[in-house]
FIKOLZA-1660 file (N, C-alpha, C; in steps of 0.1 Angstrom, whole numbers, plus 5000, padded with zeros to 4 digits):
% residues 113
   i   px   py   pz ch aa at
   1 8419 1901 5977  A  M  N
   1 8411 1901 5989  A  M CA
   1 8404 1915 5991  A  M  C
   2 8391 1914 5994  A  A  N
   2 8383 1926 5996  A  A CA
   2 8388 1934 6009  A  A  C
   3 8387 1947 6008  A  I  N
   3 8391 1955 6020  A  I CA
   3 8377 1959 6026  A  I  C
   4 8376 1957 6039  A  D  N
   4 8364 1961 6047  A  D CA
   4 8363 1976 6047  A  D  C
   5 8350 1980 6050  A  T  N
   5 8347 1995 6052  A  T CA
   5 8341 1997 6066  A  T  C
   6 8346 2007 6073  A  F  N
   6 8341 2011 6086  A  F CA
   6 8327 2018 6084  A  F  C
   7 8316 2012 6089  A  T  N
   7 8303 2018 6086  A  T CA
   7 8296 2024 6099  A  T  C
   8 8302 2023 6110  A  W  N
   8 8296 2028 6122  A  W CA
   8 8297 2043 6122  A  W  C
   9 8288 2050 6129  A  C  N
   9 8287 2064 6129  A  C CA
   9 8294 2069 6142  A  C  C
  10 8306 2075 6142  A  P  N
  10 8312 2080 6154  A  P CA
  10 8305 2093 6159  A  P  C
  11 8307 2095 6171  A  Q  N
  11 8301 2107 6177  A  Q CA
  11 8308 2120 6171  A  Q  C
  12 8301 2131 6173  A  V  N
  12 8305 2143 6166  A  V CA
  12 8318 2149 6172  A  V  C
  13 8323 2144 6183  A  Q  N
  13 8335 2150 6189  A  Q CA
  13 8348 2144 6182  A  Q  C
  14 8348 2139 6170  A  A  N
  14 8360 2134 6164  A  A CA
  14 8371 2144 6164  A  A  C
  15 8383 2139 6167  A  S  N
  15 8394 2148 6168  A  S CA
  15 8406 2143 6159  A  S  C
  16 8411 2152 6150  A  E  N
  16 8422 2148 6142  A  E CA
  16 8435 2153 6146  A  E  C
  17 8446 2145 6145  A  Q  N
  17 8459 2150 6147  A  Q CA
  17 8467 2146 6135  A  Q  C
  18 8473 2156 6129  A  L  N
  18 8481 2154 6117  A  L CA
  18 8496 2154 6120  A  L  C
  19 8502 2142 6118  A  A  N
  19 8516 2141 6121  A  A CA
  19 8524 2141 6107  A  A  C
  20 8533 2151 6106  A  V  N
  20 8541 2152 6094  A  V CA
  20 8555 2149 6097  A  V  C
  21 8561 2139 6090  A  A  N
  21 8575 2135 6092  A  A CA
  21 8584 2143 6084  A  A  C
  22 8594 2149 6090  A  T  N
  22 8604 2157 6083  A  T CA
  22 8618 2153 6088  A  T  C
  23 8628 2157 6080  A  L  N
  23 8642 2156 6083  A  L CA
  23 8647 2171 6085  A  L  C
  24 8654 2173 6096  A  Q  N
  24 8658 2187 6099  A  Q CA
  24 8673 2188 6102  A  Q  C
  25 8679 2198 6098  A  A  N
  25 8693 2201 6102  A  A CA
  25 8693 2215 6107  A  A  C
  26 8698 2217 6119  A  Q  N
  26 8699 2230 6125  A  Q CA
  26 8713 2235 6125  A  Q  C
  27 8715 2247 6119  A  F  N
  27 8729 2252 6118  A  F CA
  27 8731 2263 6129  A  F  C
  28 8744 2266 6132  A  G  N
  28 8748 2275 6142  A  G CA
  28 8743 2289 6140  A  G  C
  29 8741 2293 6128  A  D  N
  29 8737 2307 6125  A  D CA
  29 8722 2309 6126  A  D  C
  30 8715 2298 6131  A  G  N
  30 8700 2299 6132  A  G CA
  30 8692 2294 6121  A  G  C
  31 8699 2291 6110  A  Y  N
  31 8692 2286 6098  A  Y CA
  31 8689 2271 6100  A  Y  C
  32 8677 2267 6096  A  R  N
  32 8673 2253 6098  A  R CA
  32 8668 2248 6084  A  R  C
  33 8674 2237 6080  A  Q  N
  33 8670 2231 6067  A  Q CA
  33 8660 2220 6070  A  Q  C
  34 8649 2220 6062  A  V  N
  34 8638 2211 6064  A  V CA
  34 8635 2204 6051  A  V  C
  35 8634 2190 6052  A  A  N
  35 8631 2182 6040  A  A CA
  35 8621 2172 6043  A  A  C
  36 8614 2167 6033  A  S  N
  36 8604 2156 6034  A  S CA
  36 8611 2143 6038  A  S  C
  37 8605 2135 6047  A  A  N
  37 8611 2123 6052  A  A CA
  37 8604 2111 6045  A  A  C
  38 8602 2111 6032  A  G  N
  38 8596 2100 6025  A  G CA
  38 8584 2105 6016  A  G  C
  39 8577 2095 6011  A  I  N
  39 8566 2099 6001  A  I CA
  39 8553 2101 6008  A  I  C
  40 8550 2094 6019  A  N  N
  40 8538 2095 6027  A  N CA
  40 8541 2101 6041  A  N  C
  41 8544 2114 6040  A  T  N
  41 8549 2120 6053  A  T CA
  41 8538 2125 6062  A  T  C
  42 8526 2128 6057  A  A  N
  42 8515 2133 6065  A  A CA
  42 8506 2122 6069  A  A  C
  43 8505 2118 6082  A  V  N
  43 8497 2107 6086  A  V CA
  43 8486 2113 6095  A  V  C
  44 8474 2109 6092  A  E  N
  44 8462 2113 6100  A  E CA
  44 8460 2103 6112  A  E  C
  45 8457 2109 6123  A  L  N
  45 8453 2101 6135  A  L CA
  45 8440 2107 6139  A  L  C
  46 8430 2098 6141  A  W  N
  46 8416 2103 6145  A  W CA
  46 8412 2096 6158  A  W  C
  47 8410 2104 6168  A  A  N
  47 8404 2100 6181  A  A CA
  47 8389 2100 6180  A  A  C
  48 8383 2088 6181  A  L  N
  48 8369 2087 6179  A  L CA
  48 8362 2079 6190  A  L  C
  49 8349 2080 6190  A  S  N
  49 8341 2071 6200  A  S CA
  49 8327 2069 6194  A  S  C
  50 8322 2057 6197  A  C  N
  50 8308 2054 6194  A  C CA
  50 8301 2049 6206  A  C  C
  51 8288 2050 6206  A  N  N
  51 8281 2045 6218  A  N CA
  51 8268 2039 6212  A  N  C
  52 8262 2030 6220  A  G  N
  52 8250 2023 6216  A  G CA
  52 8247 2011 6225  A  G  C
  53 8237 2003 6221  A  N  N
  53 8234 1991 6229  A  N CA
  53 8246 1981 6229  A  N  C
  54 8246 1973 6239  A  K  N
  54 8258 1964 6241  A  K CA
  54 8260 1955 6229  A  K  C
  55 8250 1950 6222  A  A  N
  55 8251 1941 6211  A  A CA
  55 8258 1948 6199  A  A  C
  56 8254 1961 6196  A  D  N
  56 8260 1968 6185  A  D CA
  56 8274 1971 6188  A  D  C
  57 8277 1975 6201  A  M  N
  57 8291 1978 6205  A  M CA
  57 8300 1966 6205  A  M  C
  58 8294 1954 6207  A  L  N
  58 8301 1941 6207  A  L CA
  58 8306 1939 6192  A  L  C
  59 8297 1942 6182  A  A  N
  59 8301 1940 6168  A  A CA
  59 8312 1950 6165  A  A  C
  60 8311 1963 6169  A  L  N
  60 8321 1973 6167  A  L CA
  60 8334 1968 6173  A  L  C
  61 8334 1964 6185  A  R  N
  61 8346 1959 6192  A  R CA
  61 8353 1948 6184  A  R  C
  62 8346 1939 6179  A  A  N
  62 8351 1928 6171  A  A CA
  62 8358 1934 6158  A  A  C
  63 8351 1943 6152  A  F  N
  63 8357 1950 6140  A  F CA
  63 8370 1957 6143  A  F  C
  64 8370 1964 6154  A  L  N
  64 8382 1971 6158  A  L CA
  64 8394 1962 6161  A  L  C
  65 8391 1951 6168  A  K  N
  65 8401 1941 6172  A  K CA
  65 8407 1935 6159  A  K  C
  66 8398 1932 6149  A  A  N
  66 8403 1926 6137  A  A CA
  66 8410 1935 6128  A  A  C
  67 8410 1948 6130  A  H  N
  67 8416 1958 6121  A  H CA
  67 8428 1966 6127  A  H  C
  68 8434 1959 6137  A  V  N
  68 8447 1965 6142  A  V CA
  68 8458 1963 6132  A  V  C
  69 8457 1951 6126  A  L  N
  69 8467 1947 6115  A  L CA
  69 8462 1949 6101  A  L  C
  70 8449 1947 6099  A  A  N
  70 8443 1948 6086  A  A CA
  70 8438 1962 6083  A  A  C
  71 8441 1968 6071  A  S  N
  71 8435 1981 6068  A  S CA
  71 8421 1980 6064  A  S  C
  72 8414 1991 6065  A  F  N
  72 8400 1992 6061  A  F CA
  72 8398 2006 6055  A  F  C
  73 8387 2008 6048  A  W  N
  73 8383 2021 6043  A  W CA
  73 8374 2028 6053  A  W  C
  74 8376 2041 6054  A  W  N
  74 8368 2050 6062  A  W CA
  74 8368 2064 6056  A  W  C
  75 8356 2070 6056  A  T  N
  75 8355 2084 6051  A  T CA
  75 8355 2093 6063  A  T  C
  76 8366 2101 6064  A  N  N
  76 8367 2109 6076  A  N CA
  76 8358 2121 6076  A  N  C
  77 8357 2129 6087  A  P  N
  77 8348 2140 6087  A  P CA
  77 8350 2151 6077  A  P  C
  78 8362 2151 6071  A  W  N
  78 8365 2161 6060  A  W CA
  78 8358 2156 6047  A  W  C
  79 8353 2143 6047  A  G  N
  79 8348 2137 6035  A  G CA
  79 8358 2130 6026  A  G  C
  80 8370 2128 6031  A  E  N
  80 8380 2121 6024  A  E CA
  80 8381 2106 6027  A  E  C
  81 8380 2098 6017  A  K  N
  81 8381 2083 6019  A  K CA
  81 8395 2078 6018  A  K  C
  82 8400 2073 6030  A  H  N
  82 8414 2068 6030  A  H CA
  82 8414 2054 6037  A  H  C
  83 8425 2047 6036  A  L  N
  83 8428 2035 6043  A  L CA
  83 8433 2039 6057  A  L  C
  84 8428 2031 6067  A  Y  N
  84 8432 2033 6081  A  Y CA
  84 8434 2019 6087  A  Y  C
  85 8441 2020 6099  A  R  N
  85 8441 2008 6108  A  R CA
  85 8438 2013 6122  A  R  C
  86 8434 2004 6131  A  V  N
  86 8431 2008 6144  A  V CA
  86 8445 2009 6152  A  V  C
  87 8447 2020 6158  A  K  N
  87 8460 2021 6165  A  K CA
  87 8460 2011 6177  A  K  C
  88 8471 2004 6178  A  P  N
  88 8472 1994 6189  A  P CA
  88 8471 2001 6203  A  P  C
  89 8465 1994 6212  A  D  N
  89 8462 1998 6226  A  D CA
  89 8453 2011 6226  A  D  C
  90 8445 2013 6216  A  S  N
  90 8436 2025 6217  A  S CA
  90 8421 2021 6219  A  S  C
  91 8418 2008 6219  A  I  N
  91 8404 2004 6221  A  I CA
  91 8400 2004 6235  A  I  C
  92 8391 2013 6239  A  N  N
  92 8388 2015 6253  A  N CA
  92 8373 2015 6255  A  N  C
  93 8367 2003 6258  A  P  N
  93 8352 2003 6261  A  P CA
  93 8349 2008 6275  A  P  C
  94 8337 2014 6276  A  K  N
  94 8332 2018 6289  A  K CA
  94 8317 2015 6290  A  K  C
  95 8313 2009 6300  A  F  N
  95 8299 2005 6302  A  F CA
  95 8292 2016 6310  A  F  C
  96 8282 2023 6303  A  I  N
  96 8274 2034 6309  A  I CA
  96 8264 2028 6318  A  I  C
  97 8257 2018 6314  A  N  N
  97 8248 2011 6323  A  N CA
  97 8247 1996 6317  A  N  C
  98 8238 1988 6322  A  G  N
  98 8238 1974 6319  A  G CA
  98 8237 1971 6304  A  G  C
  99 8230 1979 6296  A  N  N
  99 8228 1975 6282  A  N CA
  99 8234 1986 6273  A  N  C
 100 8241 1996 6278  A  F  N
 100 8246 2007 6270  A  F CA
 100 8261 2009 6272  A  F  C
 101 8268 2009 6261  A  A  N
 101 8283 2010 6262  A  A CA
 101 8288 2021 6252  A  A  C
 102 8300 2025 6255  A  E  N
 102 8307 2035 6247  A  E CA
 102 8321 2029 6244  A  E  C
 103 8326 2030 6232  A  I  N
 103 8340 2026 6229  A  I CA
 103 8347 2038 6223  A  I  C
 104 8359 2041 6229  A  A  N
 104 8368 2051 6223  A  A CA
 104 8379 2043 6216  A  A  C
 105 8384 2049 6205  A  F  N
 105 8394 2042 6197  A  F CA
 105 8401 2053 6189  A  F  C
 106 8413 2049 6183  A  T  N
 106 8420 2058 6174  A  T CA
 106 8423 2051 6161  A  T  C
 107 8420 2058 6150  A  F  N
 107 8424 2054 6137  A  F CA
 107 8437 2060 6133  A  F  C
 108 8446 2053 6126  A  E  N
 108 8458 2058 6121  A  E CA
 108 8458 2055 6106  A  E  C
 109 8461 2065 6098  A  Q  N
 109 8461 2064 6083  A  Q CA
 109 8471 2053 6079  A  Q  C
 110 8467 2045 6069  A  A  N
 110 8475 2034 6064  A  A CA
 110 8478 2037 6049  A  A  C
 111 8489 2032 6044  A  F  N
 111 8493 2034 6030  A  F CA
 111 8495 2021 6024  A  F  C
 112 8492 2020 6011  A  V  N
 112 8495 2008 6003  A  V CA
 112 8509 2009 5998  A  V  C
 113 8516 1997 6000  A  P  N
 113 8530 1997 5995  A  P CA
 113 8532 1998 5980  A  P  C
% end
């Protein structure tokens, strides 16, 4: 099955959050032992938004809804192409006027099993 590609152009205010999963043990003498919590420990989260005419944003909204469970390719602002999914409960449309809308959403990096 072919994997879709996100082709819309997000606004320049893209914001990345990098979540790194670790296992930690704190000892009484102040020493802390830290280890990796798996093979894909660093997960990128991207807060993004797009705006445009209502018809274009309707197509974007459909893409976002379809990719909460299905992964897609996206090249992030660093120029790195990774698989992502739309984070559940992150799709937030806002109508600026009758024919102009903005959609805020979050991408969460996905990994192939």
